[in-house]
N, CA, C and O atoms as a GROMACS GRO file, in nm:
protein
  316
    1MET      N    1  -0.723   1.140  -1.171
    1MET     CA    2  -0.727   1.118  -1.020
    1MET      C    3  -0.586   1.107  -0.980
    1MET      O    4  -0.501   1.034  -1.031
    2ALA      N    5  -0.571   1.197  -0.870
    2ALA     CA    6  -0.422   1.196  -0.799
    2ALA      C    7  -0.422   1.117  -0.675
    2ALA      O    8  -0.479   1.158  -0.574
    3LEU      N    9  -0.354   0.994  -0.680
    3LEU     CA   10  -0.348   0.886  -0.581
    3LEU      C   11  -0.250   0.920  -0.491
    3LEU      O   12  -0.167   0.998  -0.538
    4ALA      N   13  -0.232   0.886  -0.366
    4ALA     CA   14  -0.132   0.875  -0.271
    4ALA      C   15  -0.133   0.715  -0.217
    4ALA      O   16  -0.237   0.656  -0.186
    5LEU      N   17  -0.019   0.666  -0.213
    5LEU     CA   18  -0.001   0.528  -0.174
    5LEU      C   19   0.095   0.527  -0.065
    5LEU      O   20   0.205   0.581  -0.074
    6GLY      N   21   0.051   0.466   0.036
    6GLY     CA   22   0.107   0.456   0.170
    6GLY      C   23   0.152   0.298   0.202
    6GLY      O   24   0.074   0.203   0.190
    7ILE      N   25   0.287   0.286   0.243
    7ILE     CA   26   0.324   0.128   0.258
    7ILE      C   27   0.386   0.138   0.395
    7ILE      O   28   0.459   0.232   0.425
    8ASP      N   29   0.357   0.046   0.473
    8ASP     CA   30   0.435   0.030   0.614
    8ASP      C   31   0.465  -0.104   0.633
    8ASP      O   32   0.376  -0.189   0.641
    9THR      N   33   0.609  -0.135   0.645
    9THR     CA   34   0.665  -0.280   0.650
    9THR      C   35   0.696  -0.276   0.805
    9THR      O   36   0.778  -0.202   0.860
   10GLY      N   37   0.609  -0.375   0.870
   10GLY     CA   38   0.611  -0.394   1.030
   10GLY      C   39   0.677  -0.537   1.043
   10GLY      O   40   0.707  -0.605   0.945
   11GLY      N   41   0.693  -0.568   1.149
   11GLY     CA   42   0.754  -0.688   1.198
   11GLY      C   43   0.672  -0.820   1.147
   11GLY      O   44   0.736  -0.918   1.110
   12THR      N   45   0.544  -0.820   1.147
   12THR     CA   46   0.466  -0.913   1.099
   12THR      C   47   0.398  -0.890   0.982
   12THR      O   48   0.395  -0.980   0.898
   13TYR      N   49   0.340  -0.780   0.959
   13TYR     CA   50   0.269  -0.740   0.832
   13TYR      C   51   0.324  -0.628   0.759
   13TYR      O   52   0.385  -0.537   0.815
   14THR      N   53   0.302  -0.634   0.629
   14THR     CA   54   0.330  -0.506   0.557
   14THR      C   55   0.188  -0.445   0.514
   14THR      O   56   0.112  -0.523   0.457
   15ASP      N   57   0.149  -0.330   0.533
   15ASP     CA   58   0.013  -0.268   0.507
   15ASP      C   59   0.034  -0.166   0.397
   15ASP      O   60   0.139  -0.106   0.372
   16ALA      N   61  -0.068  -0.157   0.344
   16ALA     CA   62  -0.071  -0.063   0.212
   16ALA      C   63  -0.205  -0.001   0.217
   16ALA      O   64  -0.303  -0.070   0.241
   17VAL      N   65  -0.215   0.149   0.191
   17VAL     CA   66  -0.331   0.208   0.174
   17VAL      C   67  -0.309   0.292   0.042
   17VAL      O   68  -0.200   0.321  -0.008
   18LEU      N   69  -0.435   0.323  -0.004
   18LEU     CA   70  -0.455   0.386  -0.129
   18LEU      C   71  -0.556   0.506  -0.111
   18LEU      O   72  -0.672   0.484  -0.077
   19LEU      N   73  -0.511   0.632  -0.134
   19LEU     CA   74  -0.578   0.747  -0.094
   19LEU      C   75  -0.611   0.825  -0.221
   19LEU      O   76  -0.529   0.831  -0.313
   20ASP      N   77  -0.742   0.892  -0.228
   20ASP     CA   78  -0.758   0.986  -0.334
   20ASP      C   79  -0.729   1.123  -0.260
   20ASP      O   80  -0.798   1.168  -0.169
   21GLN      N   81  -0.616   1.182  -0.314
   21GLN     CA   82  -0.580   1.312  -0.264
   21GLN      C   83  -0.679   1.422  -0.267
   21GLN      O   84  -0.691   1.502  -0.174
   22GLU      N   85  -0.755   1.423  -0.383
   22GLU     CA   86  -0.836   1.534  -0.409
   22GLU      C   87  -0.946   1.549  -0.310
   22GLU      O   88  -0.977   1.655  -0.257
   23ARG      N   89  -1.006   1.426  -0.289
   23ARG     CA   90  -1.131   1.402  -0.192
   23ARG      C   91  -1.072   1.373  -0.066
   23ARG      O   92  -1.156   1.380   0.024
   24GLY      N   93  -0.950   1.342  -0.025
   24GLY     CA   94  -0.919   1.299   0.107
   24GLY      C   95  -0.994   1.162   0.141
   24GLY      O   96  -1.021   1.130   0.257
   25GLU      N   97  -1.022   1.088   0.034
   25GLU     CA   98  -1.089   0.968   0.072
   25GLU      C   99  -0.997   0.856   0.069
   25GLU      O  100  -0.899   0.857  -0.006
   26LEU      N  101  -1.024   0.743   0.159
   26LEU     CA  102  -0.953   0.612   0.159
   26LEU      C  103  -1.020   0.531   0.056
   26LEU      O  104  -1.141   0.510   0.059
   27LEU      N  105  -0.931   0.479  -0.048
   27LEU     CA  106  -0.992   0.411  -0.139
   27LEU      C  107  -1.003   0.250  -0.118
   27LEU      O  108  -1.096   0.176  -0.152
   28ALA      N  109  -0.880   0.217  -0.053
   28ALA     CA  110  -0.853   0.073  -0.019
   28ALA      C  111  -0.732   0.065   0.076
   28ALA      O  112  -0.643   0.150   0.092
   29SER      N  113  -0.747  -0.052   0.136
   29SER     CA  114  -0.623  -0.086   0.230
   29SER      C  115  -0.612  -0.242   0.237
   29SER      O  116  -0.709  -0.317   0.227
   30ALA      N  117  -0.497  -0.278   0.254
   30ALA     CA  118  -0.472  -0.436   0.240
   30ALA      C  119  -0.329  -0.463   0.338
   30ALA      O  120  -0.255  -0.372   0.374
   31LYS      N  121  -0.311  -0.591   0.366
   31LYS     CA  122  -0.223  -0.655   0.418
   31LYS      C  123  -0.138  -0.750   0.347
   31LYS      O  124  -0.186  -0.793   0.242
   32ALA      N  125  -0.026  -0.790   0.380
   32ALA     CA  126   0.044  -0.907   0.331
   32ALA      C  127   0.159  -0.928   0.444
   32ALA      O  128   0.206  -0.834   0.509
   33LEU      N  129   0.197  -1.057   0.457
   33LEU     CA  130   0.299  -1.098   0.552
   33LEU      C  131   0.420  -1.028   0.504
   33LEU      O  132   0.441  -1.019   0.383
   34THR      N  133   0.508  -0.972   0.600
   34THR     CA  134   0.630  -0.929   0.586
   34THR      C  135   0.719  -1.040   0.567
   34THR      O  136   0.717  -1.141   0.638
   35THR      N  137   0.801  -1.022   0.468
   35THR     CA  138   0.908  -1.132   0.426
   35THR      C  139   1.044  -1.084   0.464
   35THR      O  140   1.113  -1.018   0.387
   36HIS      N  141   1.080  -1.115   0.577
   36HIS     CA  142   1.201  -1.074   0.615
   36HIS      C  143   1.340  -1.108   0.543
   36HIS      O  144   1.434  -1.028   0.550
   37HIS      N  145   1.348  -1.212   0.483
   37HIS     CA  146   1.440  -1.255   0.381
   37HIS      C  147   1.451  -1.152   0.258
   37HIS      O  148   1.560  -1.130   0.205
   38ASP      N  149   1.336  -1.092   0.215
   38ASP     CA  150   1.332  -1.014   0.105
   38ASP      C  151   1.215  -0.932   0.108
   38ASP      O  152   1.106  -0.970   0.065
   39LEU      N  153   1.243  -0.797   0.168
   39LEU     CA  154   1.123  -0.699   0.193
   39LEU      C  155   1.031  -0.688   0.077
   39LEU      O  156   0.909  -0.680   0.089
   40ALA      N  157   1.093  -0.686  -0.032
   40ALA     CA  158   1.031  -0.650  -0.170
   40ALA      C  159   0.921  -0.758  -0.190
   40ALA      O  160   0.824  -0.725  -0.258
   41LEU      N  161   0.925  -0.868  -0.145
   41LEU     CA  162   0.814  -0.952  -0.180
   41LEU      C  163   0.688  -0.937  -0.098
   41LEU      O  164   0.578  -0.968  -0.143
   42GLY      N  165   0.710  -0.884   0.038
   42GLY     CA  166   0.582  -0.857   0.113
   42GLY      C  167   0.538  -0.725   0.074
   42GLY      O  168   0.417  -0.704   0.086
   43ILE      N  169   0.617  -0.624   0.025
   43ILE     CA  170   0.560  -0.492  -0.033
   43ILE      C  171   0.497  -0.533  -0.158
   43ILE      O  172   0.388  -0.478  -0.175
   44ALA      N  173   0.534  -0.616  -0.253
   44ALA     CA  174   0.480  -0.649  -0.368
   44ALA      C  175   0.335  -0.718  -0.341
   44ALA      O  176   0.237  -0.685  -0.407
   45GLY      N  177   0.331  -0.810  -0.243
   45GLY     CA  178   0.214  -0.855  -0.209
   45GLY      C  179   0.112  -0.744  -0.164
   45GLY      O  180   0.004  -0.731  -0.220
   46ALA      N  181   0.146  -0.679  -0.080
   46ALA     CA  182   0.061  -0.559  -0.015
   46ALA      C  183   0.022  -0.466  -0.134
   46ALA      O  184  -0.090  -0.417  -0.121
   47LEU      N  185   0.085  -0.434  -0.237
   47LEU     CA  186   0.057  -0.359  -0.343
   47LEU      C  187  -0.049  -0.435  -0.446
   47LEU      O  188  -0.140  -0.376  -0.504
   48ARG      N  189  -0.023  -0.564  -0.459
   48ARG     CA  190  -0.116  -0.644  -0.529
   48ARG      C  191  -0.262  -0.642  -0.462
   48ARG      O  192  -0.364  -0.631  -0.530
   49GLU      N  193  -0.263  -0.653  -0.339
   49GLU     CA  194  -0.377  -0.672  -0.266
   49GLU      C  195  -0.439  -0.534  -0.256
   49GLU      O  196  -0.561  -0.529  -0.272
   50VAL      N  197  -0.376  -0.423  -0.233
   50VAL     CA  198  -0.454  -0.307  -0.225
   50VAL      C  199  -0.518  -0.245  -0.367
   50VAL      O  200  -0.620  -0.176  -0.375
   51PHE      N  201  -0.435  -0.288  -0.472
   51PHE     CA  202  -0.506  -0.255  -0.609
   51PHE      C  203  -0.612  -0.348  -0.637
   51PHE      O  204  -0.712  -0.306  -0.694
   52ALA      N  205  -0.601  -0.475  -0.601
   52ALA     CA  206  -0.718  -0.574  -0.620
   52ALA      C  207  -0.848  -0.519  -0.541
   52ALA      O  208  -0.960  -0.522  -0.592
   53ALA      N  209  -0.824  -0.471  -0.419
   53ALA     CA  210  -0.934  -0.415  -0.352
   53ALA      C  211  -0.990  -0.270  -0.410
   53ALA      O  212  -1.108  -0.234  -0.406
   54ALA      N  213  -0.889  -0.203  -0.460
   54ALA     CA  214  -0.948  -0.089  -0.532
   54ALA      C  215  -1.022  -0.113  -0.654
   54ALA      O  216  -1.118  -0.043  -0.686
   55ALA      N  217  -0.980  -0.208  -0.721
   55ALA     CA  218  -1.051  -0.249  -0.848
   55ALA      C  219  -1.188  -0.260  -0.841
   55ALA      O  220  -1.255  -0.234  -0.941
   56ARG      N  221  -1.248  -0.297  -0.724
   56ARG     CA  222  -1.387  -0.280  -0.706
   56ARG      C  223  -1.464  -0.165  -0.708
   56ARG      O  224  -1.587  -0.164  -0.710
   57ARG      N  225  -1.384  -0.058  -0.707
   57ARG     CA  226  -1.430   0.083  -0.720
   57ARG      C  227  -1.454   0.112  -0.885
   57ARG      O  228  -1.396   0.052  -0.976
   58GLU      N  229  -1.554   0.217  -0.898
   58GLU     CA  230  -1.575   0.271  -1.030
   58GLU      C  231  -1.551   0.429  -1.028
   58GLU      O  232  -1.626   0.506  -0.968
   59PRO      N  233  -1.451   0.464  -1.092
   59PRO     CA  234  -1.364   0.404  -1.200
   59PRO      C  235  -1.249   0.351  -1.105
   59PRO      O  236  -1.204   0.411  -1.008
   60ALA      N  237  -1.213   0.236  -1.150
   60ALA     CA  238  -1.094   0.157  -1.087
   60ALA      C  239  -0.976   0.232  -1.098
   60ALA      O  240  -0.940   0.273  -1.208
   61PRO      N  241  -0.903   0.259  -0.978
   61PRO     CA  242  -0.778   0.342  -0.977
   61PRO      C  243  -0.657   0.245  -1.043
   61PRO      O  244  -0.658   0.124  -1.020
   62ALA      N  245  -0.565   0.299  -1.118
   62ALA     CA  246  -0.464   0.253  -1.180
   62ALA      C  247  -0.341   0.281  -1.105
   62ALA      O  248  -0.337   0.380  -1.031
   63PRO      N  249  -0.236   0.198  -1.117
   63PRO     CA  250  -0.101   0.228  -1.052
   63PRO      C  251  -0.028   0.360  -1.113
   63PRO      O  252   0.052   0.432  -1.053
   64ALA      N  253  -0.073   0.375  -1.242
   64ALA     CA  254  -0.019   0.496  -1.318
   64ALA      C  255  -0.093   0.613  -1.255
   64ALA      O  256  -0.050   0.726  -1.279
   65ASP      N  257  -0.202   0.597  -1.173
   65ASP     CA  258  -0.266   0.718  -1.111
   65ASP      C  259  -0.190   0.772  -0.988
   65ASP      O  260  -0.218   0.884  -0.945
   66VAL      N  261  -0.090   0.694  -0.928
   66VAL     CA  262  -0.036   0.724  -0.800
   66VAL      C  263   0.075   0.846  -0.829
   66VAL      O  264   0.173   0.836  -0.903
   67ALA      N  265   0.038   0.954  -0.758
   67ALA     CA  266   0.141   1.076  -0.763
   67ALA      C  267   0.239   1.061  -0.644
   67ALA      O  268   0.356   1.096  -0.658
   68LEU      N  269   0.200   1.016  -0.540
   68LEU     CA  270   0.283   1.022  -0.419
   68LEU      C  271   0.284   0.876  -0.366
   68LEU      O  272   0.187   0.799  -0.374
   69VAL      N  273   0.414   0.845  -0.308
   69VAL     CA  274   0.437   0.709  -0.251
   69VAL      C  275   0.502   0.748  -0.117
   69VAL      O  276   0.600   0.824  -0.117
   70GLY      N  277   0.448   0.695   0.001
   70GLY     CA  278   0.526   0.703   0.136
   70GLY      C  279   0.551   0.549   0.175
   70GLY      O  280   0.472   0.456   0.162
   71LEU      N  281   0.684   0.548   0.227
   71LEU     CA  282   0.715   0.407   0.265
   71LEU      C  283   0.783   0.439   0.420
   71LEU      O  284   0.865   0.527   0.446
   72SER      N  285   0.730   0.349   0.504
   72SER     CA  286   0.787   0.349   0.628
   72SER      C  287   0.805   0.208   0.682
   72SER      O  288   0.752   0.112   0.628
   73THR      N  289   0.884   0.200   0.794
   73THR     CA  290   0.890   0.080   0.862
   73THR      C  291   0.930   0.085   1.013
   73THR      O  292   0.996   0.178   1.059
   74THR      N  293   0.889  -0.013   1.081
   74THR     CA  294   0.933  -0.026   1.225
   74THR      C  295   1.040  -0.133   1.243
   74THR      O  296   1.085  -0.160   1.354
   75LEU      N  297   1.074  -0.186   1.145
   75LEU     CA  298   1.173  -0.292   1.170
   75LEU      C  299   1.305  -0.270   1.248
   75LEU      O  300   1.354  -0.352   1.326
   76ALA      N  301   1.361  -0.139   1.213
   76ALA     CA  302   1.480  -0.102   1.297
   76ALA      C  303   1.432  -0.064   1.440
   76ALA      O  304   1.496  -0.097   1.539
   77THR      N  305   1.320   0.006   1.445
   77THR     CA  306   1.293   0.023   1.603
   77THR      C  307   1.260  -0.078   1.672
   77THR      O  308   1.282  -0.077   1.793
   78ASN      N  309   1.200  -0.191   1.609
   78ASN     CA  310   1.185  -0.317   1.677
   78ASN      C  311   1.304  -0.403   1.713
   78ASN      O  312   1.300  -0.479   1.809
   79ALA      N  313   1.425  -0.389   1.622
   79ALA     CA  314   1.519  -0.466   1.650
   79ALA      C  315   1.584  -0.422   1.763
   79ALA      O  316   1.680  -0.486   1.807
   0.00000   0.00000   0.00000
C-alpha cells in the first residue's frame, strides 16, 4: 500500500491526513493543538492521532507504508 501523509501546522491546530495513493481514498484524518514553543510536539501528536484512527481499518496502515509526505504551514502568513 502506497500512502501519502499530509501535515498542516496552523495557528491553532496541526492537521494530518493519510491517503491511499493507489485508490485515491482518504484513510484517516486527525488534529492536535499546535505547540508554538516546539512545533514538533504538535506534529507528533497529529501523527499519533492519524495513525490511531487509521488502525481501525483492515489492513491497518503502518508508518512504513508512507511513500510521500507533504508539510505545510500558515504560521508565517498569519504572522
